[in-house]
N, C-alpha and C positions, 0 to 999 in steps of 0.2 A: 190479577193485575198487584203487583206486590208495591206500586206506587201508592204512597200515604198523603201527598197531594198533587192537586194540580192547579194549573196555573192562567189568566183569563189578562190576556194585554186590551186595553182602551184606547182611543187616543181623548186626545182633550178634548174632541169635542163629545164624544163617547161617554167618556166618564167625568161631564157635565149632567149630561143629560141620565146617564146611573144616578148620579148623587138625587137630582131631581127627583125621578120615579122609584129610586130605590129598588131598582133591576138593571141589569144588561140587556141593552136592545140596539146591537150593529146591526150595522144596511146586509153583512156577511150573513149573521147567524140569522135574520128576517128571512133572507129571499131561501136559505137552506132548511131554516126548520128548526133548527136546534144550535143550541151555545158550543163553537169552537171551544176548546180549551185545549192547553197543552203540558205533559212531562214539564219533570226539572231535566229531563234530556233531551227534549225539545225548543223550549222556551226561548234560548239564546238564538236559531237558528228562523224561529216564525218573527221574532223582533225584527231580525235583518232583514227577511223576506218580505215580511208586509209593513213596516214599520219604518225604515229607515227615512232619514232629514224631517223625522214628526218630532218636535220637540215637546217634551210633558208627557210623554207614551206612560200609562199608569200601567200597574204590573200588580195583579191583585192571586192570592192564597188563598184557597181553599182546601181545606179538610176534605179527604175523597168519601169519607163518614158520613158526612154530611150533604152529600150531595148525589146522595142515591134514587133512583140507580142512573150511575152512568152506562155506558155504550161503548165498549171499547172497538174502535173504528177501521183497517188500514185506509193510510191515507199516504203525505210526500215519501217514498222509495220503500210505501210496505210496511212503516213504523206506523205502530198503533197508536191513536188517537184517540182522549175521551172526547166524549159529544157528550152534553144534556139534554136531554127531549121534555124541557121545561123552562120556566122561569129561573135566571140566577140571581136570587138576590144576594145586594153586595154587602147586607149586615150578615153574612154569611162568613165574609172573608174574615181570615185569621191573621193578616199580615199584607201591607200594600204598601208600593215606592213607587215612585216616581224618577224614569228613568231617564238619565244620562243621555249624551254620542258620545261616539270616541270620534278621532279625528276623519274618517271615512262618512260620518251621517249614519254609521248603524248603533242601535240604542243599546245600552250596556248594564247587563245586568247585576246587579246590586254585589257588594261584599258577603255580604252576610245569610247571599238567597242561598 
């Protein structure tokens, strides 16, 4: 894959837990056995589909080179999504943002994304 960065979205509660534990551990990730990540091209749709109406969603950016090995697996509409089979240490994040909601309640990605 040519993506240099991948992204993790976290609810306010999941972000608080990640800050306390140093790693992300969402219910979905735990149930599926891997960390769900997004690419630059899929992050907005993931935010809209799974985080609509939730205030203060956190978006974390990670360099692909720091998360090896990622597995790129088909998901929504056949698009390849990065999955991390291991712990996602938040100290590896290169940038992070707290997302605002648009008028419809969908989280809006930052301008410098």
